[in-house]
MARBA-3410 file (N, C-alpha, C, O; in Angstrom, 1 decimal):
218
0.9,-1.2,0.0,0.0,0.0,0.0,0.9,1.2,0.0,1.1,1.9,1.0 ~ 1.4,1.6,-1.1,2.3,2.7,-1.2,1.6,4.0,-1.0,0.4,4.1,-1.1 ~ 2.4,5.0,-0.8,1.9,6.3,-0.6,1.1,6.8,-1.8,1.6,6.9,-2.9 ~ -0.2,7.2,-1.5,-1.0,7.7,-2.6,-1.0,9.2,-2.8,-0.5,9.9,-2.0 ~ -1.5,9.6,-3.9,-1.7,11.1,-4.2,-3.2,11.2,-4.6,-3.6,10.6,-5.6
-3.9,12.0,-3.9,-5.3,12.2,-4.1,-5.6,13.5,-4.8,-5.1,14.6,-4.4 ~ -6.3,13.5,-6.0,-6.5,14.7,-6.7,-8.0,14.9,-6.9,-8.8,13.9,-6.9 ~ -8.4,16.2,-6.9,-9.9,16.4,-7.1,-10.4,15.8,-8.4,-9.7,15.8,-9.4 ~ -11.5,15.2,-8.3,-12.1,14.5,-9.5,-11.7,13.1,-9.7,-12.2,12.5,-10.6 ~ -10.8,12.6,-8.9,-10.3,11.2,-9.1,-11.4,10.3,-8.5,-12.2,10.7,-7.8
-11.4,9.0,-9.0,-12.4,8.1,-8.5,-12.3,7.8,-7.0,-13.2,7.2,-6.4 ~ -11.2,8.2,-6.4,-11.0,8.0,-4.9,-12.1,8.7,-4.2,-12.5,8.2,-3.1 ~ -12.7,9.8,-4.7,-13.7,10.5,-4.0,-14.9,9.7,-3.7,-15.8,10.0,-2.9 ~ -15.1,8.6,-4.5,-16.3,7.8,-4.4,-16.2,6.8,-3.2,-17.2,6.1,-2.9 ~ -15.0,6.7,-2.6,-14.8,5.7,-1.5,-14.1,6.3,-0.3,-13.4,7.3,-0.5
-14.4,5.8,0.8,-13.7,6.3,2.0,-12.2,6.1,1.8,-11.7,5.1,1.3 ~ -11.4,7.2,2.2,-10.0,7.1,2.0,-9.4,5.9,2.7,-9.6,5.6,3.8 ~ -8.6,5.2,1.9,-7.8,4.0,2.3,-8.6,2.8,2.5,-8.1,1.8,3.1 ~ -9.9,2.7,2.2,-10.6,1.4,2.2,-10.1,0.6,1.0,-9.5,1.1,0.1 ~ -10.5,-0.7,1.0,-9.9,-1.6,-0.1,-10.2,-1.1,-1.5,-9.3,-1.1,-2.4
-11.4,-0.6,-1.7,-11.7,-0.1,-3.1,-10.9,1.2,-3.4,-10.6,1.4,-4.6 ~ -10.7,2.0,-2.4,-9.9,3.2,-2.7,-8.5,2.8,-3.2,-8.0,3.4,-4.1 ~ -7.9,1.8,-2.5,-6.6,1.4,-3.0,-6.6,0.7,-4.4,-5.7,1.0,-5.2 ~ -7.6,0.0,-4.6,-7.7,-0.7,-6.0,-7.9,0.4,-7.0,-7.2,0.3,-8.1 ~ -8.7,1.4,-6.8,-8.8,2.6,-7.7,-7.5,3.3,-7.9,-7.1,3.7,-9.0
-6.7,3.4,-6.8,-5.5,4.1,-6.8,-4.5,3.4,-7.8,-3.9,4.0,-8.6 ~ -4.4,2.1,-7.6,-3.4,1.3,-8.4,-3.9,1.2,-9.9,-3.1,1.0,-10.8 ~ -5.2,1.2,-10.1,-5.7,1.2,-11.5,-5.4,2.6,-12.2,-5.0,2.6,-13.3 ~ -5.5,3.6,-11.4,-5.3,5.0,-11.9,-3.8,5.3,-12.1,-3.4,6.0,-13.0 ~ -3.0,4.7,-11.2,-1.5,5.0,-11.2,-0.8,3.6,-11.2,-0.4,3.1,-10.2
-0.7,3.0,-12.4,0.0,1.7,-12.6,1.4,1.8,-12.0,2.1,2.8,-12.0 ~ 1.7,0.6,-11.4,3.1,0.5,-10.7,4.1,0.6,-11.8,4.1,-0.2,-12.8 ~ 5.1,1.5,-11.6,6.3,1.5,-12.5,7.5,1.0,-11.7,7.4,0.6,-10.6 ~ 8.6,1.0,-12.4,9.8,0.5,-11.7,10.1,1.3,-10.5,10.0,2.5,-10.5 ~ 10.4,0.6,-9.4,10.6,1.2,-8.1,11.9,0.7,-7.5,12.4,-0.4,-7.8
12.5,1.5,-6.7,13.7,1.0,-5.9,13.2,0.7,-4.5,12.2,1.2,-4.1 ~ 13.9,-0.2,-3.8,13.5,-0.5,-2.5,13.6,0.7,-1.6,14.4,1.6,-1.8 ~ 12.8,0.7,-0.5,12.8,1.8,0.4,14.2,2.0,1.1,14.8,1.0,1.5 ~ 14.7,3.2,1.1,16.0,3.4,1.7,16.0,3.1,3.2,17.0,2.7,3.8 ~ 14.8,3.3,3.8,14.7,2.9,5.3,14.8,1.4,5.5,15.4,0.9,6.5
14.1,0.7,4.6,14.2,-0.8,4.7,15.7,-1.3,4.5,16.1,-2.1,5.3 ~ 16.3,-0.8,3.5,17.7,-1.1,3.3,18.6,-0.8,4.5,19.4,-1.6,4.9 ~ 18.4,0.4,5.0,19.2,0.8,6.2,19.0,-0.1,7.4,19.9,-0.4,8.1 ~ 17.8,-0.5,7.6,17.4,-1.2,8.9,17.5,-2.7,8.8,17.7,-3.4,9.8 ~ 17.4,-3.3,7.6,17.4,-4.7,7.5,18.7,-5.3,7.0,19.1,-6.5,7.3
19.5,-4.5,6.3,20.8,-5.0,5.9,21.6,-5.5,7.1,21.8,-4.8,8.1 ~ 22.1,-6.7,7.0,22.9,-7.3,8.1,22.1,-8.2,9.0,22.7,-9.0,9.7 ~ 20.8,-8.2,8.9,20.0,-9.1,9.7,20.1,-10.5,9.0,20.1,-10.6,7.8 ~ 20.2,-11.6,9.8,20.2,-12.9,9.2,18.9,-13.2,8.5,17.8,-13.0,9.1 ~ 19.0,-13.7,7.2,17.7,-13.9,6.5,16.9,-15.0,7.1,17.5,-16.0,7.5
15.6,-14.9,7.0,14.7,-15.9,7.5,13.4,-15.7,6.8,13.4,-15.5,5.6 ~ 12.3,-15.8,7.5,11.0,-15.6,7.0,10.6,-14.1,7.2,10.9,-13.5,8.2 ~ 9.9,-13.5,6.2,9.6,-12.1,6.3,8.1,-11.9,5.8,7.7,-12.6,4.8 ~ 7.4,-11.0,6.4,6.1,-10.5,6.0,6.2,-9.1,5.5,6.6,-8.2,6.3 ~ 5.9,-8.8,4.3,5.9,-7.5,3.7,4.4,-7.1,3.8,3.7,-7.4,2.8
4.0,-6.4,4.8,2.6,-6.0,5.0,2.3,-4.7,4.4,2.5,-3.7,4.9 ~ 1.6,-4.8,3.2,1.4,-3.7,2.4,2.4,-3.5,1.3,3.1,-2.5,1.2 ~ 2.5,-4.5,0.4,3.7,-4.7,-0.5,3.6,-3.7,-1.6,4.7,-3.5,-2.3 ~ 2.4,-3.2,-2.0,2.4,-2.2,-3.1,2.9,-2.8,-4.4,2.5,-3.9,-4.8 ~ 3.9,-2.1,-5.0,4.4,-2.6,-6.3,5.5,-3.7,-6.2,6.0,-4.2,-7.2
5.8,-4.1,-4.9,6.7,-5.2,-4.7,8.2,-5.0,-4.7,8.9,-6.0,-4.6 ~ 8.6,-3.8,-4.8,10.1,-3.5,-4.8,10.7,-4.0,-3.5,11.8,-4.5,-3.6 ~ 10.1,-3.8,-2.4,10.7,-4.2,-1.1,10.7,-5.7,-1.0,11.7,-6.2,-0.5 ~ 9.6,-6.3,-1.4,9.6,-7.8,-1.3,10.7,-8.4,-2.2,11.3,-9.4,-1.8 ~ 10.9,-7.8,-3.4,11.9,-8.3,-4.3,13.3,-8.1,-3.7,14.2,-9.0,-3.8
13.5,-7.0,-3.0,14.8,-6.7,-2.4,15.1,-7.7,-1.3,16.2,-8.2,-1.2 ~ 14.1,-7.9,-0.5,14.2,-8.9,0.6,14.5,-10.3,0.1,15.4,-11.0,0.6 ~ 13.9,-10.7,-1.0,14.1,-12.0,-1.6,15.6,-12.1,-2.1,16.2,-13.1,-2.0 ~ 16.1,-11.0,-2.7,17.5,-11.0,-3.1,18.5,-11.2,-2.0,19.5,-11.7,-2.2 ~ 18.0,-10.7,-0.8,18.9,-10.9,0.4,18.8,-12.3,1.0,19.5,-12.6,2.0
17.9,-13.1,0.4,17.8,-14.5,0.9,16.6,-14.7,1.8,16.4,-15.8,2.3 ~ 15.7,-13.7,2.0,14.5,-13.9,2.8,13.5,-14.7,2.0,13.4,-14.5,0.8 ~ 12.7,-15.4,2.8,11.5,-16.1,2.2,10.3,-15.2,2.6,10.0,-15.0,3.7 ~ 9.7,-14.6,1.6,8.8,-13.4,1.8,7.4,-13.8,1.5,7.0,-14.4,0.5 ~ 6.5,-13.4,2.4,5.1,-13.3,2.1,4.7,-11.9,1.9,4.8,-11.1,2.9
4.3,-11.5,0.7,4.0,-10.1,0.4,2.5,-10.0,0.2,1.8,-10.6,-0.6 ~ 1.9,-9.1,1.0,0.4,-8.9,1.2,0.0,-7.5,0.8,0.7,-6.6,1.3 ~ -1.0,-7.4,0.0,-1.6,-6.1,-0.2,-3.1,-6.3,-0.5,-3.5,-7.3,-0.9 ~ -3.9,-5.2,-0.2,-5.3,-5.3,-0.3,-5.7,-5.1,-1.8,-6.9,-5.5,-2.2 ~ -4.9,-4.6,-2.6,-5.2,-4.3,-4.0,-4.8,-5.5,-5.0,-3.7,-5.8,-5.1
-5.8,-6.2,-5.6,-5.5,-7.2,-6.6,-4.6,-6.7,-7.7,-3.7,-7.4,-8.2 ~ -4.9,-5.4,-8.2,-4.1,-4.9,-9.2,-2.6,-4.7,-8.8,-1.8,-5.0,-9.6 ~ -2.4,-4.2,-7.6,-1.0,-4.0,-7.2,-0.3,-5.4,-7.1,0.9,-5.5,-7.5 ~ -0.9,-6.3,-6.5,-0.3,-7.7,-6.3,0.0,-8.3,-7.6,1.0,-8.9,-7.8 ~ -1.0,-8.2,-8.6,-0.8,-8.8,-9.9,0.4,-8.1,-10.6,1.2,-8.8,-11.2
0.5,-6.8,-10.5,1.6,-6.1,-11.2,2.9,-6.5,-10.5,4.0,-6.6,-11.2 ~ 3.0,-6.6,-9.2,4.2,-6.9,-8.5,4.7,-8.3,-8.8,5.8,-8.5,-9.0 ~ 3.7,-9.2,-8.8,4.1,-10.6,-9.2,4.6,-10.7,-10.6,5.6,-11.4,-10.9 ~ 4.0,-10.0,-11.5,4.4,-10.0,-12.9,5.8,-9.4,-13.0,6.6,-9.9,-13.8 ~ 6.1,-8.3,-12.3,7.4,-7.7,-12.3,8.5,-8.7,-11.7,9.6,-8.8,-12.3
8.1,-9.4,-10.6,9.1,-10.3,-10.0,9.4,-11.5,-11.0,10.5,-12.0,-10.9 ~ 8.5,-11.8,-11.8,8.7,-13.0,-12.7,9.8,-12.7,-13.8,10.3,-13.6,-14.4 ~ 10.1,-11.4,-14.0,11.1,-11.0,-14.9,12.5,-11.1,-14.3,13.5,-10.9,-15.0 ~ 12.6,-11.4,-13.0,13.9,-11.6,-12.4,14.3,-13.0,-12.3,13.6,-13.9,-12.7 ~ 15.4,-13.3,-11.7,15.9,-14.6,-11.5,14.9,-15.5,-10.9,14.3,-15.1,-9.9
14.6,-16.7,-11.5,13.5,-17.5,-11.0,13.7,-18.0,-9.5,12.8,-18.1,-8.8 ~ 15.0,-18.2,-9.1,15.2,-18.6,-7.8,14.8,-17.5,-6.8,14.3,-17.8,-5.7 ~ 15.1,-16.2,-7.2,14.7,-15.1,-6.3,13.2,-15.0,-6.3,12.6,-14.8,-5.2 ~ 12.6,-15.0,-7.5,11.1,-14.8,-7.6,10.4,-15.9,-6.8,9.3,-15.7,-6.2 ~ 11.0,-17.1,-6.7,10.3,-18.2,-6.1,10.3,-18.1,-4.5,9.6,-18.8,-3.8
11.1,-17.1,-4.0,11.1,-16.9,-2.6,9.9,-16.0,-2.1,9.8,-15.8,-0.9 ~ 9.1,-15.5,-3.0,8.0,-14.6,-2.7,6.7,-15.3,-2.9,6.4,-15.8,-4.0 ~ 5.8,-15.3,-1.9,4.5,-15.7,-2.0,3.6,-14.5,-2.0,3.7,-13.7,-1.0 ~ 2.7,-14.3,-3.0,1.9,-13.1,-3.1,0.5,-13.4,-2.6,-0.1,-14.4,-3.0 ~ 0.0,-12.5,-1.8,-1.3,-12.6,-1.2,-2.1,-11.4,-1.3,-1.6,-10.3,-1.0
-3.4,-11.5,-1.8,-4.3,-10.4,-1.8,-5.2,-10.5,-0.5,-5.9,-11.4,-0.3 ~ -5.0,-9.5,0.4,-5.8,-9.6,1.6,-5.8,-8.2,2.3,-4.9,-7.4,2.1 ~ -6.8,-8.0,3.1,-6.9,-6.8,3.9,-6.2,-7.0,5.2,-6.6,-7.9,6.0 ~ -5.2,-6.3,5.5,-4.3,-6.5,6.7,-5.0,-6.2,8.0,-4.6,-6.6,9.0 ~ -6.2,-5.5,7.9,-6.9,-5.2,9.1,-7.7,-6.4,9.6,-8.2,-6.4,10.7
-7.9,-7.4,8.7,-8.7,-8.6,9.1,-7.9,-9.9,8.8,-8.2,-10.9,9.4 ~ -6.9,-9.9,8.0,-6.2,-11.1,7.6,-5.4,-11.7,8.8,-4.8,-10.9,9.6 ~ -5.5,-13.0,8.9,-4.8,-13.7,10.0,-3.5,-14.4,9.4,-3.7,-15.3,8.6 ~ -2.3,-13.9,9.7,-1.1,-14.6,9.2,-1.1,-16.0,9.6,-1.5,-16.4,10.7 ~ -0.7,-16.9,8.7,-0.7,-18.4,9.0,0.4,-18.8,9.9,0.4,-19.9,10.4
1.4,-17.9,10.1,2.5,-18.3,11.0,3.1,-17.0,11.5,2.6,-15.9,11.2 ~ 4.2,-17.1,12.3,4.9,-15.9,12.8,6.2,-15.8,11.9,6.7,-16.8,11.4 ~ 6.7,-14.6,11.8,7.8,-14.4,11.0,9.0,-13.8,11.7,8.9,-13.2,12.8 ~ 10.2,-14.0,11.1,11.4,-13.4,11.7,11.5,-11.9,11.5,12.1,-11.2,12.3 ~ 10.8,-11.5,10.5,10.8,-10.0,10.2,9.4,-9.6,9.7,8.9,-10.3,8.8
8.8,-8.6,10.2,7.6,-8.0,9.7,7.9,-6.6,9.4,8.3,-5.8,10.2 ~ 7.6,-6.2,8.1,7.8,-4.9,7.6,6.5,-4.3,7.1,5.8,-4.9,6.4 ~ 6.3,-3.0,7.5,5.1,-2.3,7.0,5.5,-0.9,6.8,5.9,-0.2,7.7 ~ 5.4,-0.4,5.5,5.9,0.9,5.2,4.8,1.7,4.5,4.2,1.3,3.5 ~ 4.5,2.9,5.0,3.5,3.8,4.4,2.2,3.2,4.2,1.5,3.4,3.2
1.8,2.3,5.1,0.5,1.7,5.1,-0.5,2.6,5.9,-0.2,3.0,7.0 ~ -1.7,2.8,5.3,-2.6,3.7,6.0,-3.9,2.9,6.2,-4.8,2.9,5.4 ~ -4.0,2.2,7.4,-5.2,1.3,7.6,-6.4,2.1,7.9,-6.4,3.3,8.3 ~ -7.5,1.4,7.8,-8.8,2.0,8.2,-9.1,1.9,9.7,-10.1,2.4,10.2 ~ -8.2,1.2,10.4,-8.4,1.1,11.9,-7.4,2.0,12.5,-6.4,2.4,11.9
-7.5,2.3,13.8,-6.5,3.1,14.5,-5.1,2.5,14.3,-4.9,1.3,14.4 ~ -4.1,3.4,14.2,-2.8,2.9,13.8,-2.2,2.0,15.0,-1.5,1.1,14.7 ~ -2.5,2.4,16.2,-2.0,1.6,17.3,-2.5,0.2,17.2,-1.8,-0.8,17.5 ~ -3.8,0.0,16.9,-4.4,-1.3,16.7,-3.7,-2.0,15.6,-3.5,-3.3,15.7 ~ -3.4,-1.3,14.5,-2.8,-2.0,13.3,-1.4,-2.5,13.7,-1.0,-3.6,13.4
-0.6,-1.7,14.5,0.7,-2.1,14.9,0.6,-3.3,15.8,1.4,-4.2,15.7 ~ -0.4,-3.4,16.7,-0.6,-4.5,17.6,-0.8,-5.8,16.7,-0.3,-6.8,17.1 ~ -1.6,-5.7,15.7,-1.8,-6.8,14.8,-0.5,-7.3,14.1,-0.2,-8.5,14.1 ~ 0.3,-6.3,13.7,1.6,-6.7,13.1,2.5,-7.3,14.1,3.2,-8.3,13.8 ~ 2.5,-6.8,15.3,3.4,-7.3,16.3,3.1,-8.7,16.7,4.0,-9.5,17.0
1.8,-9.1,16.6,1.5,-10.5,16.9,2.1,-11.5,15.9,2.2,-12.6,16.1 ~ 2.4,-10.9,14.7,2.9,-11.8,13.6,4.4,-12.0,13.7,5.0,-12.7,12.9 ~ 5.1,-11.3,14.6,6.5,-11.4,14.8,6.9,-12.5,15.8,6.3,-12.6,16.9 ~ 7.7,-13.4,15.4,8.1,-14.5,16.2,9.2,-14.1,17.2,9.7,-13.0,17.1 ~ 9.4,-15.0,18.2,10.5,-14.7,19.2,11.8,-14.4,18.6,12.2,-15.1,17.6
12.5,-13.4,19.1,13.8,-12.9,18.5,13.6,-12.3,17.2,14.6,-12.1,16.4 ~ 12.4,-11.9,16.8,12.2,-11.3,15.5,12.2,-9.8,15.5,12.3,-9.2,16.6 ~ 12.0,-9.2,14.3,12.1,-7.8,14.2,10.9,-7.2,13.5,10.3,-7.8,12.6 ~ 10.4,-6.1,14.1,9.3,-5.4,13.5,9.8,-4.0,13.0,10.5,-3.3,13.7 ~ 9.5,-3.7,11.7,9.9,-2.4,11.2,8.7,-1.7,10.6,8.0,-2.2,9.8
8.5,-0.5,11.2,7.4,0.4,10.8,8.0,1.7,10.2,8.8,2.3,10.9 ~ 7.5,2.0,9.0,8.0,3.3,8.4,6.7,4.0,7.9,5.8,3.4,7.3 ~ 6.6,5.3,8.3,5.4,6.0,7.8,5.8,7.5,7.7,6.9,7.9,7.9 ~ 4.8,8.3,7.3,5.0,9.7,7.1,4.9,10.4,8.4,3.9,10.3,9.1 ~ 5.9,11.1,8.8,5.9,11.8,10.1,4.9,12.9,10.1,4.6,13.4,9.0
4.4,13.2,11.2,3.3,14.3,11.3,3.9,15.6,10.9,3.1,16.6,10.6 ~ 5.2,15.8,10.9,5.8,17.1,10.4,6.0,17.1,8.9,6.6,18.0,8.4 ~ 5.6,16.0,8.2,5.9,15.9,6.8,4.9,16.8,6.0,3.7,16.4,5.9 ~ 5.3,17.9,5.5,4.5,18.9,4.8,4.0,18.3,3.5,2.9,18.6,3.0 ~ 4.9,17.6,2.8,4.5,17.0,1.5,3.3,16.1,1.6,2.4,16.2,0.8
3.3,15.2,2.6,2.2,14.3,2.8,1.0,15.0,3.2,-0.1,14.7,2.7 ~ 1.1,16.1,4.0,-0.1,16.8,4.4,-0.7,17.5,3.2,-2.0,17.7,3.2 ~ 0.1,17.9,2.2,-0.5,18.6,1.1,-1.0,17.7,0.0,-1.8,18.2,-0.8 ~ -0.6,16.5,-0.1,-0.9,15.6,-1.2,-1.6,14.3,-0.9,-1.8,13.5,-1.8 ~ -2.0,14.2,0.3,-2.7,12.9,0.7,-3.9,13.2,1.5,-4.1,14.3,2.1
-4.9,12.3,1.6,-6.0,12.5,2.5,-5.6,12.6,4.0,-4.4,12.3,4.3 ~ -6.5,13.0,4.8,-6.2,13.1,6.2,-5.8,11.7,6.8,-6.1,10.7,6.2 ~ -5.1,11.7,7.9,-4.6,10.5,8.6,-3.6,9.7,7.8,-3.5,8.5,8.0 ~ -2.9,10.3,6.9,-1.8,9.6,6.1,-0.5,9.6,6.9,0.4,8.9,6.6 ~ -0.4,10.5,7.9,0.8,10.5,8.7,0.6,9.8,10.1,-0.6,9.6,10.5
1.7,9.5,10.7,1.6,8.7,12.0,2.4,9.4,13.1,3.4,10.2,12.8 ~ 2.1,9.2,14.3,2.8,9.7,15.4,3.7,8.7,16.0,3.5,7.5,15.8 ~ 4.7,9.1,16.8,5.6,8.1,17.5,4.8,7.3,18.5,5.0,6.1,18.6 ~ 3.9,7.9,19.2,3.0,7.2,20.2,2.2,6.1,19.5,2.1,5.0,20.0 ~ 1.6,6.5,18.3,0.8,5.5,17.6,1.6,4.3,17.1,1.2,3.2,17.1
2.9,4.6,16.7,3.7,3.5,16.2,4.3,2.6,17.3,4.7,1.5,17.0 ~ 4.5,3.1,18.5,5.1,2.4,19.6,4.2,2.0,20.7,4.6,1.2,21.6 ~ 3.0,2.6,20.8,2.2,2.5,22.0,1.7,1.1,22.3,1.4,0.8,23.5 ~ 1.6,0.2,21.3,1.2,-1.1,21.6,2.3,-2.1,21.8,2.1,-3.3,21.9 ~ 3.6,-1.6,21.8,4.7,-2.5,22.0,5.1,-2.5,23.4,5.8,-1.6,23.9
4.7,-3.5,24.2,4.9,-3.6,25.6,6.4,-3.7,25.9,7.1,-4.5,25.3 ~ 6.9,-2.9,26.8,8.4,-3.0,27.2,8.7,-4.3,27.8,9.9,-4.7,27.9 ~ 7.7,-5.1,28.2,8.0,-6.4,28.8,8.3,-7.4,27.7,8.9,-8.5,28.0 ~ 8.0,-7.1,26.5,8.1,-8.0,25.3,9.1,-7.5,24.3,9.8,-8.2,23.6 ~ 9.1,-6.1,24.1,9.8,-5.5,23.0,10.9,-4.6,23.5,10.8,-3.9,24.5
12.0,-4.6,22.7,13.0,-3.6,22.8,12.9,-2.7,21.6,13.2,-3.1,20.5 ~ 12.5,-1.4,21.8,12.4,-0.5,20.7,13.8,0.1,20.5,14.3,0.9,21.3 ~ 14.4,-0.4,19.4,15.8,0.0,19.1,16.0,1.3,18.3,17.0,1.9,18.4 ~ 15.0,1.6,17.5,15.0,2.8,16.7,13.6,3.4,16.7,12.6,2.7,16.5 ~ 13.5,4.7,17.0,12.2,5.4,17.0,12.6,6.8,16.8,12.8,7.6,17.7
12.6,7.2,15.5,13.0,8.6,15.1,12.5,9.1,13.8,12.2,8.3,12.9 ~ 12.4,10.4,13.6,12.1,10.9,12.3,13.4,11.0,11.5,14.5,11.1,12.0 ~ 13.2,10.8,10.2,14.3,10.9,9.2,13.9,11.7,8.0,12.7,11.6,7.6 ~ 14.8,12.3,7.4,14.6,13.1,6.2,15.2,12.3,5.0,16.3,11.8,5.0 ~ 14.4,12.3,3.9,14.9,11.8,2.6,14.4,12.7,1.5,13.5,13.5,1.7
15.0,12.6,0.4,14.7,13.4,-0.8,14.1,12.6,-1.9,14.6,11.4,-2.1 ~ 13.2,13.1,-2.6,12.6,12.4,-3.7,12.1,13.4,-4.8,12.2,14.6,-4.6 ~ 11.6,12.8,-5.9,11.1,13.7,-7.0,9.6,13.6,-7.0,9.0,12.5,-6.9 ~ 9.0,14.7,-7.2,7.5,14.8,-7.3,7.2,15.8,-8.3,7.5,17.0,-8.2 ~ 6.6,15.4,-9.5,6.3,16.3,-10.6,7.5,17.1,-11.0,7.5,18.3,-11.2
8.6,16.3,-11.1,9.9,16.9,-11.6,10.5,17.9,-10.6,11.4,18.7,-11.0 ~ 10.0,17.9,-9.4,10.5,18.8,-8.4,11.1,18.0,-7.2,10.5,17.0,-6.8 ~ 12.3,18.4,-6.8,12.9,17.7,-5.7,12.3,18.1,-4.4,12.2,19.3,-4.1 ~ 11.8,17.2,-3.6,11.1,17.5,-2.4,11.7,16.8,-1.2,12.3,15.7,-1.4 ~ 11.4,17.3,0.0,11.9,16.7,1.2,10.7,15.9,1.8,9.6,16.5,2.0
11.0,14.7,2.2,10.0,13.8,2.8,10.5,13.5,4.3,11.7,13.2,4.4 ~ 9.7,13.7,5.2,10.0,13.3,6.6,9.3,12.0,7.0,8.1,12.0,7.1 ~ 10.1,11.0,7.2,9.6,9.7,7.6,9.7,9.5,9.1,10.5,10.2,9.8 ~ 8.9,8.6,9.6,9.0,8.2,11.0,9.4,6.7,10.9,8.8,5.9,10.3 ~ 10.5,6.3,11.6,11.1,5.0,11.5,11.1,4.4,12.9,11.7,4.9,13.8
10.5,3.2,13.0,10.5,2.4,14.2,11.0,1.0,14.0,10.4,0.3,13.1 ~ 12.0,0.6,14.6,12.4,-0.8,14.6,12.5,-1.4,16.0,13.1,-0.8,16.9 ~ 11.8,-2.5,16.1,11.7,-3.1,17.5,12.1,-4.6,17.4,11.8,-5.3,16.4 ~ 12.7,-5.1,18.5,13.1,-6.5,18.6,12.3,-7.2,19.6,12.1,-6.7,20.8 ~ 11.6,-8.3,19.2,10.9,-9.1,20.2,11.8,-10.1,20.9,12.5,-10.8,20.3
11.7,-10.0,22.2,12.6,-10.8,23.0,12.3,-12.3,22.8,11.1,-12.7,22.6 ~ 13.3,-13.1,23.0,13.1,-14.6,23.0,12.3,-15.0,24.2,12.5,-14.4,25.3 ~ 11.5,-16.0,24.1,10.7,-16.4,25.3,11.5,-17.4,26.1,11.0,-17.9,27.1
END
């Protein structure tokens, strides 16, 4: 569920922001193009021993593909059938051994029950229809002992997100960490970060919120 851009007159107006049909309309209107993996993902996951990973809100699949290249066995989930189909098609053009490490799933992350726990759960720029603290709690349940949870979103100080997305597209530190009990979790990273990107041929500053937490072994 990559970061959307909402424009007046778009079909998004017919649906509640960020509900499943909204995302499907988004990906139909804005077909997935070549993407690079998230710099926050690369920074936080490089060096971790590869195992099983859940890419929760895989969008165009660039992050799932990067994880697979690093040796992870990836379950990539998104609510949009169009996004998942495009991501799977893109992955098929890569080395077959790498592509075979990814299982693609169309599902709503606010109701989907993961079939197992994972060594790594990643969720980036996902905007659920439930309170974000509740969403993080669901993701945290999918992390196995000694596993890692990585949450990346638009910081509340991100002016670009505020100007180009529906309300509630940004997250707070409290929302991202509030459901991570200190009895279970060590929050190792919890900070805003700045990155630069291109939007309509203009270089813009994006302010992300990055949270990485480690679940203690039982």
